N, C-alpha and C positions, 0 to 999 in steps of 0.2 A: 653694281654686283658686288654681295657677298663675300669678302675674301675670307678663304679658309688657311693661310700660311701662318704660321707664328713659330717661334723657335723651339725644335726638337729637343726633348732633354737626354741627352748622352747616346741617343742610338738613333737608328733610322728605321726605328718603329717595325713596323712585319715584315720590311724587304729583307733585312736579315733576323731581326731579333735576337742580337747577340748582346748581351749587357756582361762586362765582366766584373766580377766579385768586387775590385776593388772603384769600380764605376759606381757600382750600387751602393757601396759605403759611403761616397762622395756622394750620391744623390740626396741619401738619408741625412745627411750632415745638413747640405743646404734645405732640406725640408725643416729640419732644427732651427735651423737658423732663423727661418723664415717666421718662427713662432714668436707671437709679442708677448711682454712679459704681462701676466696676467692682471697685474695692478694699474697697467695703463688700458686694458680692456673694459675694467668691470667698472659701470655706472656713467661710462665717457660717452657715450653713443658710436663706439668704434673708431674714435679720433684715430687710434694708435693702428687702425687697420690701413689708414690714409696713404697716399703717396703714390708714387708708379715705379716701372721699374723691372718687375716681375716678381715673382713669387713662388718659393721649394724649389724645383726642379726646372722652374721656366724662368729664364731670366729676357730679359732686353723687352720686358713686355711693352705695348703704349700703355699710359696712367689711364685708370679706367676714371670714370668721368666722377663729378664731386657735387652734380646737381641735387635735385630734391626725390626722395625718394617715389616712385614711380606707383601709382595703383589702379587698378582695372575700373570698369564703369560703373561696378557696384559699388567701389568703396572700398573693395577689399585690398591690401597691399600687394604689389604686383612682386613676385619671386622671381619669376622666369628669366630663363636667359642661362648661360654658358659659366660657369663659376670654377673658380681655380685656391682651392685651401677647404679645410677641413676645420672640425671642432674638438682635437687634442693634438697633442704630439705622436708623429708615427713613431718617434726614436725611443721615447720612454716615457710612461702616460704620469708617472710618478715624479718628473719634473716639476719643481716649484713653479716655471715659468709657463708652465700651461694648464696652471689649475688657478679656480678663482681663492683670491685671498680668504684665508682661513679652512681652505680643506685640505685634507691630509689624505695621502692612500696608504691606508694600513694593512695589509694582508694578515689572514690566519697562517697559525703555523704550516699547515700542509701546503697552502697555495706558494708560502715564502720559499719552502722544502723544493716543491715543481718548479721554480724560477730557476734554480740553482742547476738543475738538470738538464736545462731545455737547449737543444742543439740547433743553430742557426739553421739548418737544413730541413730541420721538422717544423720551420713555421709556416703554416698555409699559405700564407699571402707569398710567399715563393715557389709554392706549391701550384700557383694558378688557381688558388679556394680564394673565397669572398674574404674580405678583410674585415666586416665586421661594422660596429659603432663603437666608438666615433672614429675609431683608424682611416676608416675609409681609405681612399687612393692620393697618390702625389698628381694623378693626372686628373684632366678636367671634367665637371659633370653638369647634366643639366637639370634644371628643377622644371616640369609642366603641372599648370595647376588646370582643373577643372572642375566642377561646382561639385562632383561627388568622388573624387578621388587627384590627390596629387601623388606625384611620380618622379624619384630621382632616378636619373639614368646615368650609369657612371662608363667611361670611357676608358680605364684601364682594367687592368688584370683581367676578367673574364667577361667583360660587356655584360655586367650585372644590371640591376635594378631592385628599386626598392617603392611598393605602392603605401600609401599613407590614405586611411580610410577615413575620411571626413566627416566629422559630428554623428560616430560612430561609436559601436562597443567593441572591447572585446569577447570575442569567443571564450564559452564558461573554459575548456581545456585544450588549447590552442598545441596543436603539434610541434615540435621544436623544429625552428628552422635558422638559419645561417641569422636573417635579417629580422626574423621573431615578426610578430606581428604588431602592426603600428596605426593608432588612432589618431588625428588630427585635430585641432581647433584652435580659434584664434582667439587671443586675450589683447586687447587694444591691435596696435601695431605689431606683436610677435606672434608666430605660429608655433603652438607647444604641441608637438607631437610625443606622445605617449608608447611606448613598445614593452611588450612582453613575449614570452614562449620560444625565449631563444635556445638553440643547444647551447653546447658548451665546447664545440670545436675552434673556435676561431681566438686569436691574441689580441691583447689589447693592442698591441706595440713590439718591436724588435725586441726588445728585451724578453717579453714573454710574460709579461703579466696574464694569468689566466681568469676565467670566470667559470659561473654555476647555471645552469638550468632555472636559476631564483633570479638571475640580471634580468633589471627593470630600471629602463632608462628613459629620459624627460627631457629630450631637445628642445631650446630654444631660439627660431631664427627669427632677426628682426635686421630688415634692410635698412640700416642708418642713413646712406644716401642714394644716388642712383647707383654708384660701382662699389659700393661696398657692404658685407652683411656678416654682422655679428653672430656668434654661434655659441651655445653654453650648453651643455651636457651633465647632466646630473647621474651619475653610475651609482646605483644600488644594488646590492649583491651579499644577502647577509649571508652566502655560503662560501664565499672566498676572502671576504673584506669585513673589517668589524666598523665600519660607519659608510655613508654614502660619501661622495667626494662628487665635485662639480670643475670638469674640464672648461675651460675656456680658447675659442678658436675664432678664425676669419676666415673669411672668402672675398674674393674681387673679382667683379665681371671683368670677362675676355670679350671685348667689344668685337661686335663682327665675324666669331668665332663659330666653328661649327665643332661638333664630337668627331674624331677620326676614328679609323678604325685597329684597332689593338688588340692582337690574338697573342694573349699570354702563352697558352699551350704549344704553339706555333716554335718549332725553331728554338725551344726555349733550352741554351745550353749552360745559362746560370747555375741551376739547382747543385750539378757535381763539383764545383767550384767552390761553395758554401761549407766551411769547416769550423771547426770549433763551437764553444757555448753560443746562446743566443747572447746579444748586445748589442748597445746602440753605436751613435757615430764614434770613431776614434777607437774601438774594442774595449771600451772599459765595462 
């Protein structure tokens, strides 16, 4: 029988739906600490992601397997499963530890000024809205592969999902959406996901780094072994940043796990407790 049990992050899920503001900041801190230095990730086949004991909010997890990365019957790399982790730092996307070597986050003046005015209670993620790309969620997510579409199913926040159209093209004028329009293809053992058509509503991180509808992301997913996934996300938004930059993240397989019900909107007692400017762990 497949077990559904795992360590629960800071709360009793939907039973109470209660997270104190202090616990939320602690959660963000744990997630930030889980990010491996970019230099360790780059070109190392994900060695920095290896090891066990948990990731982010989830502690005391069984160590993920380290055998060969599996493939489907047709030879396509198999990315299916429940994963924990993501493509960048939720705390501060500009943190050098979350960036590929040589990348820098340089905002245009209007974006830099906007960040200084943003308040924690305005964060779309805190209001149970989608977290966007590459922020994602500190909760598990599942990859589902079909011949024509790949799906990312998110446990956290609003139980949202993304669909990736394989070997397809973007529409000429996509309607702006939270997750944009994604097309994917394989380059060797790496899944490349190209996304355009974003709205300008989500924040890249708790600090409030913005973006515009000009945002264009390219994600690279590589299953480095059975239990680890290396994720790079190149962010190109000439409306808010002077140059593209690339985040480096990781995810690990949650063996025997399933996505659990999590309803962010139900009994959400956290938002009224959020005060002060948008900030990362430690209030800096």
